[in-house]
The first five atom37 places (N, CA, C, CB, O) and aatype in JSON, in Angstrom:
{
  "aatype": [10, 14, 9, 18, 7, 3, 7, 0, 2, 19, 1, 3, 17, 10, 18, 19, 6, 3, 8, 4, 1, 0, 9, 1, 0, 19, 10, 6, 1, 7, 15, 19, 7, 6, 19, 18, 2, 9, 7, 7, 4, 2, 6, 11, 16, 2, 10, 6, 19, 7, 2, 16, 10, 4, 1, 10, 10, 3, 6, 11, 11, 14, 1, 11, 16, 7, 11, 15, 18, 3, 16, 10, 9, 0, 13, 19, 0, 3, 1, 10, 7, 8, 3, 5, 1, 18, 0, 9, 3, 0, 1, 11, 12, 0, 9, 6, 10, 3, 17, 5, 14, 1, 6, 16, 13, 6, 15, 7, 9, 0, 11, 16, 19, 3, 17, 18, 10, 0, 8, 16, 3, 17, 10, 0, 0, 19, 11, 15, 7, 5, 18, 1, 6, 2, 15, 10],
  "atom_mask": [
    [1, 1, 1, 1, 1],
    [1, 1, 1, 1, 1],
    [1, 1, 1, 1, 1],
    [1, 1, 1, 1, 1],
    [1, 1, 1, 0, 1],
    [1, 1, 1, 1, 1],
    [1, 1, 1, 0, 1],
    [1, 1, 1, 1, 1],
    [1, 1, 1, 1, 1],
    [1, 1, 1, 1, 1],
    [1, 1, 1, 1, 1],
    [1, 1, 1, 1, 1],
    [1, 1, 1, 1, 1],
    [1, 1, 1, 1, 1],
    [1, 1, 1, 1, 1],
    [1, 1, 1, 1, 1],
    [1, 1, 1, 1, 1],
    [1, 1, 1, 1, 1],
    [1, 1, 1, 1, 1],
    [1, 1, 1, 1, 1],
    [1, 1, 1, 1, 1],
    [1, 1, 1, 1, 1],
    [1, 1, 1, 1, 1],
    [1, 1, 1, 1, 1],
    [1, 1, 1, 1, 1],
    [1, 1, 1, 1, 1],
    [1, 1, 1, 1, 1],
    [1, 1, 1, 1, 1],
    [1, 1, 1, 1, 1],
    [1, 1, 1, 0, 1],
    [1, 1, 1, 1, 1],
    [1, 1, 1, 1, 1],
    [1, 1, 1, 0, 1],
    [1, 1, 1, 1, 1],
    [1, 1, 1, 1, 1],
    [1, 1, 1, 1, 1],
    [1, 1, 1, 1, 1],
    [1, 1, 1, 1, 1],
    [1, 1, 1, 0, 1],
    [1, 1, 1, 0, 1],
    [1, 1, 1, 1, 1],
    [1, 1, 1, 1, 1],
    [1, 1, 1, 1, 1],
    [1, 1, 1, 1, 1],
    [1, 1, 1, 1, 1],
    [1, 1, 1, 1, 1],
    [1, 1, 1, 1, 1],
    [1, 1, 1, 1, 1],
    [1, 1, 1, 1, 1],
    [1, 1, 1, 0, 1],
    [1, 1, 1, 1, 1],
    [1, 1, 1, 1, 1],
    [1, 1, 1, 1, 1],
    [1, 1, 1, 1, 1],
    [1, 1, 1, 1, 1],
    [1, 1, 1, 1, 1],
    [1, 1, 1, 1, 1],
    [1, 1, 1, 1, 1],
    [1, 1, 1, 1, 1],
    [1, 1, 1, 1, 1],
    [1, 1, 1, 1, 1],
    [1, 1, 1, 1, 1],
    [1, 1, 1, 1, 1],
    [1, 1, 1, 1, 1],
    [1, 1, 1, 1, 1],
    [1, 1, 1, 0, 1],
    [1, 1, 1, 1, 1],
    [1, 1, 1, 1, 1],
    [1, 1, 1, 1, 1],
    [1, 1, 1, 1, 1],
    [1, 1, 1, 1, 1],
    [1, 1, 1, 1, 1],
    [1, 1, 1, 1, 1],
    [1, 1, 1, 1, 1],
    [1, 1, 1, 1, 1],
    [1, 1, 1, 1, 1],
    [1, 1, 1, 1, 1],
    [1, 1, 1, 1, 1],
    [1, 1, 1, 1, 1],
    [1, 1, 1, 1, 1],
    [1, 1, 1, 0, 1],
    [1, 1, 1, 1, 1],
    [1, 1, 1, 1, 1],
    [1, 1, 1, 1, 1],
    [1, 1, 1, 1, 1],
    [1, 1, 1, 1, 1],
    [1, 1, 1, 1, 1],
    [1, 1, 1, 1, 1],
    [1, 1, 1, 1, 1],
    [1, 1, 1, 1, 1],
    [1, 1, 1, 1, 1],
    [1, 1, 1, 1, 1],
    [1, 1, 1, 1, 1],
    [1, 1, 1, 1, 1],
    [1, 1, 1, 1, 1],
    [1, 1, 1, 1, 1],
    [1, 1, 1, 1, 1],
    [1, 1, 1, 1, 1],
    [1, 1, 1, 1, 1],
    [1, 1, 1, 1, 1],
    [1, 1, 1, 1, 1],
    [1, 1, 1, 1, 1],
    [1, 1, 1, 1, 1],
    [1, 1, 1, 1, 1],
    [1, 1, 1, 1, 1],
    [1, 1, 1, 1, 1],
    [1, 1, 1, 1, 1],
    [1, 1, 1, 0, 1],
    [1, 1, 1, 1, 1],
    [1, 1, 1, 1, 1],
    [1, 1, 1, 1, 1],
    [1, 1, 1, 1, 1],
    [1, 1, 1, 1, 1],
    [1, 1, 1, 1, 1],
    [1, 1, 1, 1, 1],
    [1, 1, 1, 1, 1],
    [1, 1, 1, 1, 1],
    [1, 1, 1, 1, 1],
    [1, 1, 1, 1, 1],
    [1, 1, 1, 1, 1],
    [1, 1, 1, 1, 1],
    [1, 1, 1, 1, 1],
    [1, 1, 1, 1, 1],
    [1, 1, 1, 1, 1],
    [1, 1, 1, 1, 1],
    [1, 1, 1, 1, 1],
    [1, 1, 1, 1, 1],
    [1, 1, 1, 1, 1],
    [1, 1, 1, 0, 1],
    [1, 1, 1, 1, 1],
    [1, 1, 1, 1, 1],
    [1, 1, 1, 1, 1],
    [1, 1, 1, 1, 1],
    [1, 1, 1, 1, 1],
    [1, 1, 1, 1, 1],
    [1, 1, 1, 1, 1]
  ],
  "atom_positions": [
    [[0.81, -1.04, -0.04], [-0.02, 0.01, 0.0], [0.92, 1.22, 0.03], [-0.99, -0.07, 1.18], [1.47, 1.59, 1.07]],
    [[1.07, 1.81, -1.14], [2.0, 2.94, -1.3], [1.4, 4.24, -0.72], [2.35, 3.14, -2.8], [0.27, 4.61, -1.05]],
    [[2.2, 4.95, 0.2], [1.63, 6.33, 0.67], [2.67, 7.36, 0.38], [1.28, 6.36, 2.27], [3.79, 7.23, 0.86]],
    [[2.39, 8.31, -0.3], [3.22, 9.37, -0.72], [3.93, 10.04, 0.47], [2.41, 10.37, -1.48], [3.22, 10.32, 1.43]],
    [[5.3, 10.33, 0.54], [5.93, 11.05, 1.48], [5.84, 10.47, 2.77], [0.0, 0.0, 0.0], [6.11, 9.28, 2.97]],
    [[5.43, 11.39, 3.81], [5.28, 10.81, 5.22], [3.68, 10.61, 5.44], [5.96, 11.89, 6.42], [3.31, 10.41, 6.59]],
    [[2.81, 10.65, 4.5], [1.43, 10.4, 4.67], [0.58, 11.6, 5.33], [0.0, 0.0, 0.0], [-0.58, 11.46, 5.74]],
    [[1.24, 12.69, 5.37], [0.53, 13.87, 6.04], [-0.29, 14.64, 5.07], [1.54, 14.84, 6.71], [-1.01, 15.55, 5.51]],
    [[-0.25, 14.35, 3.67], [-1.13, 14.88, 2.79], [-2.6, 14.83, 3.0], [-0.87, 14.34, 1.7], [-3.13, 13.72, 3.0]],
    [[-3.31, 15.88, 3.18], [-4.78, 15.99, 3.56], [-5.62, 15.97, 2.29], [-5.09, 17.33, 4.39], [-5.32, 16.63, 1.3]],
    [[-6.72, 15.17, 2.37], [-7.68, 15.12, 1.3], [-9.01, 15.15, 2.1], [-7.5, 13.81, 0.33], [-9.14, 14.75, 3.25]],
    [[-9.97, 15.68, 1.33], [-11.44, 15.74, 1.75], [-12.13, 14.58, 1.12], [-12.17, 17.11, 1.31], [-12.06, 14.45, -0.1]],
    [[-12.82, 13.7, 1.88], [-13.47, 12.52, 1.44], [-14.85, 12.5, 1.47], [-13.07, 11.48, 2.11], [-15.46, 13.0, 2.42]],
    [[-15.44, 11.96, 0.49], [-16.91, 12.02, 0.2], [-17.33, 10.69, -0.36], [-17.28, 13.2, -0.81], [-16.81, 10.26, -1.4]],
    [[-18.32, 9.99, 0.35], [-18.91, 8.89, -0.18], [-19.63, 8.92, -1.44], [-19.67, 8.46, 0.67], [-20.29, 9.94, -1.66]],
    [[-19.63, 7.99, -2.33], [-20.04, 8.14, -3.79], [-21.55, 8.45, -3.7], [-19.73, 6.77, -4.72], [-22.03, 9.31, -4.44]],
    [[-22.24, 7.83, -2.9], [-23.85, 8.17, -2.96], [-24.1, 9.55, -2.55], [-24.76, 7.21, -1.98], [-25.03, 10.18, -3.04]],
    [[-23.24, 10.09, -1.6], [-23.39, 11.47, -1.32], [-23.07, 12.42, -2.37], [-22.66, 11.78, -0.26], [-23.7, 13.47, -2.54]],
    [[-22.06, 12.04, -3.11], [-21.61, 12.82, -4.28], [-22.81, 12.82, -5.23], [-20.27, 12.2, -4.99], [-23.23, 13.87, -5.71]],
    [[-23.38, 11.56, -5.5], [-24.45, 11.53, -6.4], [-25.59, 12.35, -6.08], [-24.86, 10.27, -6.56], [-26.15, 13.03, -6.94]],
    [[-25.99, 12.31, -4.75], [-27.04, 13.16, -4.16], [-26.75, 14.65, -4.28], [-27.22, 12.81, -2.69], [-27.67, 15.46, -4.44]],
    [[-25.45, 15.03, -4.19], [-25.12, 16.45, -4.37], [-25.3, 16.89, -5.85], [-23.67, 16.71, -3.91], [-25.73, 18.01, -6.09]],
    [[-24.97, 16.02, -6.82], [-25.12, 16.39, -8.22], [-26.56, 16.6, -8.5], [-24.54, 15.35, -9.15], [-26.97, 17.56, -9.16]],
    [[-27.41, 15.56, -7.92], [-28.88, 15.83, -8.14], [-29.45, 17.05, -7.52], [-29.66, 14.7, -7.65], [-30.39, 17.65, -8.03]],
    [[-28.87, 17.43, -6.38], [-29.3, 18.75, -5.7], [-29.09, 19.83, -6.62], [-28.51, 19.06, -4.38], [-29.99, 20.64, -6.87]],
    [[-27.91, 19.87, -7.15], [-27.36, 20.99, -8.08], [-28.37, 20.97, -9.36], [-25.66, 20.68, -8.56], [-28.87, 22.03, -9.74]],
    [[-28.66, 19.71, -10.02], [-29.55, 19.83, -11.02], [-30.85, 20.26, -10.82], [-29.61, 18.8, -11.56], [-31.45, 20.98, -11.61]],
    [[-31.36, 19.79, -9.66], [-32.8, 20.11, -9.3], [-32.99, 21.54, -8.7], [-33.34, 19.05, -8.25], [-33.98, 22.22, -8.95]],
    [[-31.9, 21.98, -7.82], [-32.29, 23.15, -6.95], [-31.28, 24.37, -7.31], [-32.21, 22.72, -5.3], [-31.43, 25.54, -6.94]],
    [[-30.27, 23.88, -8.06], [-29.09, 25.03, -8.31], [-29.61, 26.13, -9.45], [0.0, 0.0, 0.0], [-30.53, 25.98, -10.26]],
    [[-28.92, 27.04, -9.31], [-29.13, 28.24, -10.15], [-28.25, 28.13, -11.41], [-28.78, 29.56, -9.36], [-27.06, 27.87, -11.3]],
    [[-28.84, 28.34, -12.64], [-27.93, 28.32, -13.69], [-26.82, 29.32, -13.67], [-28.62, 28.46, -14.85], [-26.98, 30.48, -13.28]],
    [[-25.53, 28.76, -14.17], [-24.5, 29.59, -14.1], [-23.76, 29.79, -12.85], [0.0, 0.0, 0.0], [-22.66, 30.34, -12.85]],
    [[-24.34, 29.33, -11.72], [-23.64, 29.2, -10.4], [-22.63, 28.0, -10.39], [-24.71, 29.0, -9.26], [-22.75, 27.05, -11.16]],
    [[-21.67, 28.1, -9.48], [-20.68, 27.14, -9.17], [-20.99, 26.63, -7.96], [-19.36, 27.63, -9.18], [-21.23, 27.44, -7.06]],
    [[-21.05, 25.33, -7.71], [-21.28, 24.57, -6.37], [-20.12, 23.74, -6.06], [-22.56, 23.64, -6.41], [-19.94, 22.8, -6.84]],
    [[-19.34, 23.87, -5.16], [-18.32, 23.08, -4.56], [-19.04, 21.93, -3.84], [-17.42, 23.94, -3.59], [-19.94, 22.17, -3.04]],
    [[-18.63, 20.63, -4.14], [-19.08, 19.4, -3.42], [-18.2, 18.9, -2.75], [-19.55, 18.42, -4.14], [-17.26, 18.37, -3.34]],
    [[-18.24, 18.93, -1.37], [-17.22, 18.25, -0.52], [-17.8, 17.49, 0.67], [0.0, 0.0, 0.0], [-18.99, 17.64, 0.97]],
    [[-17.01, 16.7, 1.35], [-17.43, 15.81, 2.27], [-17.28, 16.22, 3.66], [0.0, 0.0, 0.0], [-17.79, 15.47, 4.5]],
    [[-16.67, 17.26, 4.07], [-16.33, 17.85, 5.29], [-15.7, 16.72, 6.15], [-17.59, 18.52, 5.96], [-16.0, 16.58, 7.34]],
    [[-14.83, 15.92, 5.54], [-14.19, 14.78, 6.07], [-12.56, 14.87, 5.65], [-14.95, 13.42, 5.48], [-12.06, 14.07, 4.87]],
    [[-11.95, 15.77, 6.17], [-10.61, 15.91, 5.89], [-9.79, 14.88, 6.64], [-10.19, 17.28, 6.19], [-9.83, 14.87, 7.87]],
    [[-9.02, 13.99, 5.95], [-8.07, 13.04, 6.55], [-6.73, 13.07, 5.85], [-8.63, 11.63, 6.52], [-6.59, 13.51, 4.71]],
    [[-5.72, 12.57, 6.62], [-4.39, 12.46, 6.02], [-4.35, 11.18, 5.22], [-3.24, 12.47, 7.1], [-5.1, 10.25, 5.52]],
    [[-3.49, 11.08, 4.19], [-3.44, 9.83, 3.48], [-3.0, 8.66, 4.4], [-2.49, 9.96, 2.28], [-3.36, 7.51, 4.12]],
    [[-2.29, 8.9, 5.44], [-1.84, 7.81, 6.42], [-3.16, 7.42, 7.27], [-0.55, 8.39, 7.45], [-3.41, 6.25, 7.57]],
    [[-3.98, 8.51, 7.62], [-5.28, 8.09, 8.29], [-5.91, 7.04, 7.48], [-6.28, 9.28, 8.46], [-6.18, 5.94, 7.94]],
    [[-6.15, 7.43, 6.19], [-7.02, 6.65, 5.3], [-6.36, 5.3, 5.21], [-7.2, 7.32, 3.86], [-7.05, 4.3, 5.4]],
    [[-5.03, 5.19, 4.93], [-4.54, 3.9, 4.85], [-4.65, 3.03, 6.04], [0.0, 0.0, 0.0], [-4.83, 1.81, 5.95]],
    [[-4.52, 3.68, 7.18], [-4.63, 2.9, 8.58], [-6.05, 2.36, 8.63], [-4.35, 3.92, 9.97], [-6.28, 1.19, 8.94]],
    [[-7.05, 3.28, 8.29], [-8.45, 2.94, 8.46], [-8.7, 1.78, 7.42], [-9.44, 4.25, 8.22], [-9.33, 0.81, 7.84]],
    [[-8.34, 1.77, 6.33], [-8.43, 0.56, 5.31], [-7.87, -0.53, 5.84], [-7.75, 0.76, 3.98], [-8.47, -1.61, 5.86]],
    [[-6.65, -0.36, 6.33], [-6.03, -1.64, 7.0], [-6.84, -2.33, 8.12], [-4.68, -1.27, 7.63], [-7.02, -3.54, 8.18]],
    [[-7.27, -1.46, 8.95], [-8.04, -1.8, 10.22], [-9.37, -2.51, 9.8], [-8.36, -0.43, 11.12], [-9.78, -3.49, 10.41]],
    [[-10.04, -1.97, 8.73], [-11.2, -2.57, 8.24], [-11.08, -3.92, 7.85], [-11.69, -1.87, 7.22], [-11.75, -4.85, 8.3]],
    [[-10.03, -4.01, 6.82], [-9.71, -5.32, 6.1], [-9.19, -6.25, 7.35], [-8.47, -5.11, 4.8], [-9.57, -7.41, 7.29]],
    [[-8.49, -5.95, 8.3], [-8.17, -6.87, 9.33], [-9.4, -7.43, 10.09], [-7.26, -6.21, 10.27], [-9.46, -8.57, 10.54]],
    [[-10.29, -6.54, 10.17], [-11.63, -6.98, 10.75], [-12.5, -7.91, 9.75], [-12.5, -5.66, 11.11], [-13.07, -8.92, 10.17]],
    [[-12.55, -7.53, 8.48], [-13.5, -8.11, 7.7], [-12.79, -9.14, 6.78], [-14.27, -7.04, 6.94], [-13.53, -10.0, 6.3]],
    [[-11.65, -9.19, 6.51], [-11.01, -10.21, 5.82], [-9.54, -10.38, 6.22], [-11.13, -9.96, 4.4], [-8.62, -10.02, 5.48]],
    [[-9.37, -10.93, 7.4], [-7.87, -11.22, 7.88], [-7.1, -11.88, 7.0], [-7.78, -12.01, 9.06], [-7.56, -12.76, 6.27]],
    [[-5.72, -11.46, 6.98], [-4.76, -12.24, 6.07], [-4.45, -13.66, 6.75], [-3.32, -11.37, 5.84], [-4.44, -13.85, 7.97]],
    [[-4.22, -14.55, 5.82], [-3.89, -15.86, 6.16], [-2.77, -15.97, 7.04], [-3.66, -16.59, 5.05], [-2.71, -16.87, 7.88]],
    [[-1.8, -15.04, 6.88], [-0.56, -15.01, 7.63], [-0.84, -14.44, 9.14], [0.52, -14.1, 6.83], [0.05, -14.43, 9.99]],
    [[-2.02, -14.01, 9.37], [-2.39, -13.39, 10.62], [-1.86, -11.9, 10.95], [0.0, 0.0, 0.0], [-2.26, -11.22, 11.9]],
    [[-0.9, -11.51, 10.02], [-0.42, -10.15, 10.2], [-1.37, -9.23, 9.69], [0.86, -9.93, 9.56], [-2.17, -9.51, 8.8]],
    [[-1.27, -8.06, 10.3], [-2.17, -6.88, 9.92], [-1.76, -6.4, 8.56], [-2.07, -5.66, 10.98], [-0.62, -6.49, 8.12]],
    [[-2.83, -5.87, 7.91], [-2.56, -5.35, 6.63], [-1.72, -3.98, 6.66], [-3.88, -5.17, 5.93], [-1.27, -3.53, 5.61]],
    [[-1.54, -3.38, 7.79], [-0.66, -2.29, 8.08], [0.8, -2.58, 7.76], [-0.8, -1.93, 9.48], [1.62, -1.69, 7.54]],
    [[1.08, -3.91, 7.76], [2.37, -4.14, 7.36], [2.79, -3.91, 5.99], [2.64, -5.33, 7.66], [3.97, -3.87, 5.66]],
    [[1.71, -3.75, 5.1], [1.9, -3.53, 3.75], [2.06, -2.11, 3.3], [0.85, -4.1, 3.1], [2.23, -1.81, 2.12]],
    [[2.0, -1.22, 4.31], [2.13, 0.2, 4.16], [3.5, 0.49, 3.82], [1.71, 0.96, 5.38], [4.38, -0.01, 4.53]],
    [[3.85, 1.29, 2.73], [5.07, 1.61, 2.26], [5.26, 3.03, 2.02], [5.31, 0.9, 1.14], [4.53, 3.48, 1.13]],
    [[6.03, 3.86, 2.56], [6.24, 5.18, 2.19], [7.01, 5.3, 0.93], [6.89, 5.88, 3.23], [8.11, 4.76, 0.81]],
    [[6.4, 6.09, -0.14], [7.08, 6.3, -1.28], [7.49, 7.8, -1.56], [6.29, 5.77, -2.32], [6.99, 8.7, -0.87]],
    [[8.31, 8.05, -2.46], [8.7, 9.48, -2.74], [7.5, 10.24, -3.35], [9.96, 9.54, -3.76], [6.83, 9.8, -4.29]],
    [[7.27, 11.45, -2.72], [6.18, 12.18, -3.04], [6.48, 12.87, -4.38], [5.85, 13.13, -1.93], [7.64, 13.14, -4.72]],
    [[5.39, 13.14, -5.16], [5.61, 13.82, -6.54], [5.98, 15.18, -6.31], [4.35, 13.8, -7.49], [5.57, 15.87, -5.37]],
    [[6.88, 15.58, -7.33], [7.22, 17.01, -7.23], [6.12, 17.88, -7.44], [8.24, 17.38, -8.13], [5.42, 17.7, -8.44]],
    [[5.86, 18.87, -6.57], [4.96, 19.73, -6.55], [3.48, 19.37, -6.13], [0.0, 0.0, 0.0], [2.52, 20.09, -6.39]],
    [[3.39, 18.12, -5.43], [2.27, 17.65, -4.86], [1.63, 18.42, -3.94], [2.49, 16.56, -4.36], [2.32, 18.91, -3.04]],
    [[0.34, 18.66, -3.96], [-0.23, 19.55, -2.96], [-0.34, 18.84, -1.54], [-1.65, 20.04, -3.47], [-0.66, 17.65, -1.44]],
    [[-0.07, 19.58, -0.54], [-0.31, 19.02, 0.74], [-1.55, 18.83, 1.2], [0.23, 19.68, 1.6], [-1.84, 17.91, 1.97]],
    [[-2.49, 19.83, 0.68], [-3.95, 19.67, 1.16], [-4.83, 20.03, -0.07], [-4.32, 20.68, 2.49], [-4.57, 20.99, -0.78]],
    [[-5.9, 19.18, -0.28], [-7.07, 19.46, -0.98], [-8.18, 19.73, -0.19], [-7.38, 18.48, -1.8], [-8.47, 18.88, 0.64]],
    [[-8.89, 20.79, -0.27], [-9.97, 20.98, 0.57], [-11.18, 21.68, -0.33], [-9.49, 21.87, 1.85], [-10.94, 22.41, -1.29]],
    [[-12.2, 21.43, 0.03], [-13.51, 22.18, -0.6], [-14.22, 22.88, 0.48], [-14.6, 21.16, -1.31], [-14.31, 22.38, 1.6]],
    [[-14.75, 24.07, 0.15], [-15.63, 24.67, 1.14], [-16.98, 24.4, 0.4], [-15.3, 26.31, 1.5], [-17.24, 24.94, -0.68]],
    [[-17.72, 23.61, 0.98], [-19.11, 23.26, 0.49], [-20.23, 23.92, 1.31], [-19.32, 21.71, 0.53], [-21.34, 23.41, 1.39]],
    [[-19.9, 25.07, 1.92], [-21.03, 25.69, 2.7], [-22.13, 26.2, 1.78], [-20.51, 26.88, 3.58], [-23.29, 26.29, 2.18]],
    [[-21.77, 26.55, 0.51], [-22.85, 27.18, -0.41], [-23.69, 25.96, -0.67], [-22.25, 27.9, -1.88], [-24.9, 26.19, -0.76]],
    [[-23.3, 24.72, -0.8], [-24.27, 23.55, -1.04], [-25.21, 23.44, 0.21], [-23.44, 22.09, -1.26], [-26.41, 23.21, 0.04]],
    [[-24.73, 23.6, 1.36], [-25.55, 23.49, 2.53], [-26.54, 24.66, 2.61], [-24.67, 23.42, 3.77], [-27.74, 24.48, 2.8]],
    [[-26.0, 25.87, 2.47], [-26.87, 27.01, 2.6], [-27.99, 27.22, 1.51], [-26.01, 28.18, 2.62], [-29.16, 27.4, 1.82]],
    [[-27.57, 27.19, 0.32], [-28.46, 27.35, -0.88], [-29.15, 26.23, -1.29], [-27.77, 27.78, -1.98], [-30.18, 26.35, -1.94]],
    [[-28.62, 24.99, -0.95], [-29.34, 23.83, -1.68], [-29.74, 22.82, -0.66], [-28.42, 23.12, -2.81], [-30.29, 21.78, -1.02]],
    [[-29.5, 23.08, 0.62], [-29.97, 22.33, 1.8], [-29.37, 20.89, 1.69], [-31.61, 22.3, 1.88], [-30.02, 19.87, 1.91]],
    [[-28.15, 20.92, 1.33], [-27.44, 19.59, 1.16], [-26.3, 19.46, 2.02], [-26.96, 19.38, -0.24], [-25.56, 20.42, 2.22]],
    [[-26.09, 18.27, 2.58], [-24.89, 17.82, 3.32], [-24.76, 16.39, 3.22], [-24.92, 18.2, 4.77], [-25.75, 15.68, 3.05]],
    [[-23.53, 15.92, 3.31], [-23.4, 14.48, 3.3], [-24.06, 13.74, 4.36], [-22.09, 14.14, 3.32], [-24.13, 14.22, 5.49]],
    [[-24.53, 12.62, 4.1], [-25.25, 11.85, 5.16], [-24.2, 10.89, 5.79], [-26.54, 11.01, 4.55], [-24.37, 10.47, 6.94]],
    [[-23.17, 10.57, 5.1], [-22.07, 9.62, 5.48], [-20.88, 10.35, 6.08], [-21.59, 8.82, 4.26], [-20.41, 11.38, 5.61]],
    [[-20.4, 9.68, 7.25], [-19.22, 10.29, 7.9], [-18.1, 9.58, 6.97], [-19.1, 9.96, 9.67], [-18.43, 8.71, 6.16]],
    [[-16.85, 9.96, 7.13], [-15.79, 9.24, 6.51], [-15.76, 7.6, 7.02], [-14.41, 10.03, 6.89], [-15.52, 6.7, 6.22]],
    [[-15.99, 7.4, 8.25], [-15.88, 6.1, 8.81], [-16.99, 5.22, 8.25], [-15.93, 6.16, 10.33], [-16.76, 4.04, 7.98]],
    [[-18.23, 5.79, 8.05], [-19.35, 4.93, 7.48], [-19.11, 4.77, 6.01], [-20.8, 5.58, 7.73], [-19.27, 3.68, 5.45]],
    [[-18.76, 5.81, 5.41], [-18.57, 5.75, 3.96], [-17.56, 4.71, 3.54], [0.0, 0.0, 0.0], [-17.82, 3.85, 2.71]],
    [[-16.29, 4.83, 4.21], [-15.24, 4.11, 3.79], [-15.53, 2.55, 4.18], [-13.95, 4.7, 4.4], [-15.09, 1.64, 3.47]],
    [[-16.32, 2.31, 5.38], [-16.7, 0.88, 5.63], [-17.63, 0.37, 4.6], [-17.35, 0.71, 6.98], [-17.55, -0.81, 4.26]],
    [[-18.59, 1.22, 4.02], [-19.52, 0.71, 2.95], [-18.71, 0.54, 1.68], [-20.77, 1.72, 2.7], [-19.0, -0.37, 0.89]],
    [[-17.72, 1.36, 1.44], [-16.89, 1.01, 0.26], [-16.12, -0.15, 0.3], [-16.02, 1.99, -0.03], [-16.04, -0.92, -0.65]],
    [[-15.52, -0.33, 1.45], [-14.71, -1.8, 1.64], [-15.67, -2.89, 1.41], [-14.04, -2.04, 3.21], [-15.43, -3.82, 0.64]],
    [[-16.8, -2.79, 2.1], [-17.78, -3.89, 2.03], [-18.2, -4.09, 0.51], [-19.09, -3.56, 2.97], [-18.38, -5.24, 0.09]],
    [[-18.32, -3.18, -0.17], [-18.75, -3.27, -1.62], [-17.61, -4.0, -2.4], [-19.03, -1.78, -2.27], [-17.86, -4.97, -3.11]],
    [[-16.39, -3.52, -2.24], [-15.24, -4.16, -2.99], [-15.09, -5.62, -2.58], [-13.88, -3.39, -2.71], [-14.74, -6.44, -3.42]],
    [[-15.36, -5.99, -1.21], [-15.25, -7.45, -0.85], [-16.38, -8.16, -1.38], [-15.17, -7.7, 0.65], [-16.19, -9.35, -1.63]],
    [[-17.4, -7.72, -1.58], [-18.64, -8.41, -2.18], [-18.53, -8.5, -3.7], [-19.98, -7.63, -1.8], [-19.26, -9.25, -4.34]],
    [[-17.62, -7.72, -4.26], [-17.62, -7.81, -5.85], [-16.2, -8.13, -6.36], [-18.12, -6.37, -6.55], [-15.64, -7.48, -7.24]],
    [[-15.72, -9.12, -5.76], [-14.29, -9.4, -6.08], [-14.09, -9.97, -7.52], [-13.7, -10.41, -5.03], [-12.99, -9.93, -8.06]],
    [[-15.22, -10.51, -8.13], [-15.25, -10.89, -9.59], [-15.08, -9.7, -10.41], [-16.55, -11.6, -10.0], [-14.21, -9.65, -11.29]],
    [[-15.91, -8.69, -10.15], [-15.75, -7.41, -10.79], [-14.45, -6.91, -10.77], [-16.57, -6.47, -10.25], [-13.88, -6.56, -11.8]],
    [[-13.88, -6.86, -9.53], [-12.33, -6.38, -9.33], [-11.43, -7.07, -10.16], [-11.78, -6.59, -7.89], [-10.64, -6.45, -10.87]],
    [[-11.48, -8.41, -10.15], [-10.69, -9.1, -10.99], [-10.69, -8.89, -12.4], [-10.9, -10.25, -10.81], [-9.66, -8.91, -13.06]],
    [[-11.98, -8.65, -12.93], [-12.1, -8.5, -14.4], [-11.62, -7.06, -14.73], [-13.63, -8.75, -14.91], [-11.19, -6.85, -15.86]],
    [[-11.66, -6.1, -13.84], [-10.98, -4.81, -14.07], [-9.51, -4.95, -14.1], [-11.36, -3.81, -13.01], [-8.86, -4.39, -14.99]],
    [[-8.88, -5.74, -13.11], [-7.53, -5.85, -12.98], [-6.91, -6.59, -14.17], [-7.23, -6.49, -11.72], [-5.82, -6.24, -14.62]],
    [[-7.64, -7.66, -14.7], [-7.25, -8.35, -15.74], [-7.43, -7.71, -17.16], [-7.9, -9.53, -15.62], [-6.86, -8.19, -18.14]],
    [[-8.19, -6.68, -17.22], [-8.64, -6.0, -18.45], [-9.68, -6.62, -19.1], [0.0, 0.0, 0.0], [-10.05, -6.15, -20.18]],
    [[-10.27, -7.68, -18.61], [-11.48, -8.52, -19.12], [-12.66, -7.68, -19.26], [-11.85, -9.69, -18.16], [-13.46, -8.01, -20.13]],
    [[-12.89, -6.65, -18.56], [-14.07, -5.81, -18.42], [-14.19, -5.01, -19.78], [-13.94, -4.82, -17.12], [-15.27, -4.63, -20.22]],
    [[-12.9, -4.77, -20.44], [-13.02, -4.15, -21.73], [-13.57, -4.9, -22.94], [-11.78, -3.72, -22.07], [-14.01, -4.38, -23.96]],
    [[-13.49, -6.11, -22.69], [-14.1, -7.09, -23.74], [-15.66, -7.19, -23.54], [-13.42, -8.61, -23.59], [-16.35, -7.54, -24.5]],
    [[-16.12, -6.95, -22.53], [-17.44, -7.08, -22.27], [-18.2, -5.82, -22.3], [-17.58, -7.69, -21.08], [-19.43, -5.82, -22.15]],
    [[-17.48, -4.67, -22.49], [-18.1, -3.4, -22.59], [-18.47, -2.89, -24.06], [-17.2, -2.45, -21.95], [-19.16, -1.88, -24.19]],
    [[-18.07, -3.5, -24.98], [-18.39, -3.16, -26.25], [-19.74, -3.68, -26.84], [-17.33, -3.59, -27.01], [-20.06, -3.39, -28.0]]
  ]
}
């Protein structure tokens, strides 16, 4: 599990269904020509995200070796000019469109891990490139 630099880069996380609900809110209630930033209000460092993923996998699909997934974390050289923080001010969405995320980072990432664990055939097809043959 490669993590850039020391893992301190911060990102704002948003569960996919919340993102879809936000797009719908913009389409249904937004004003033409306005810009709406969609954010999760869930800022986490890359290392926090990696550790959370490892903890969830330790609980839901333990490794056969008995070792924690966090032993797979490897710090790699950061990209030149890589932003230390990506953040979105989504207050306009909340105020003007009465929208806010329903999921916390923790609940959203748990649902995401559960989805991937339940769809290992799909993931294998993507990794092998087989999905390309079926999409035409």
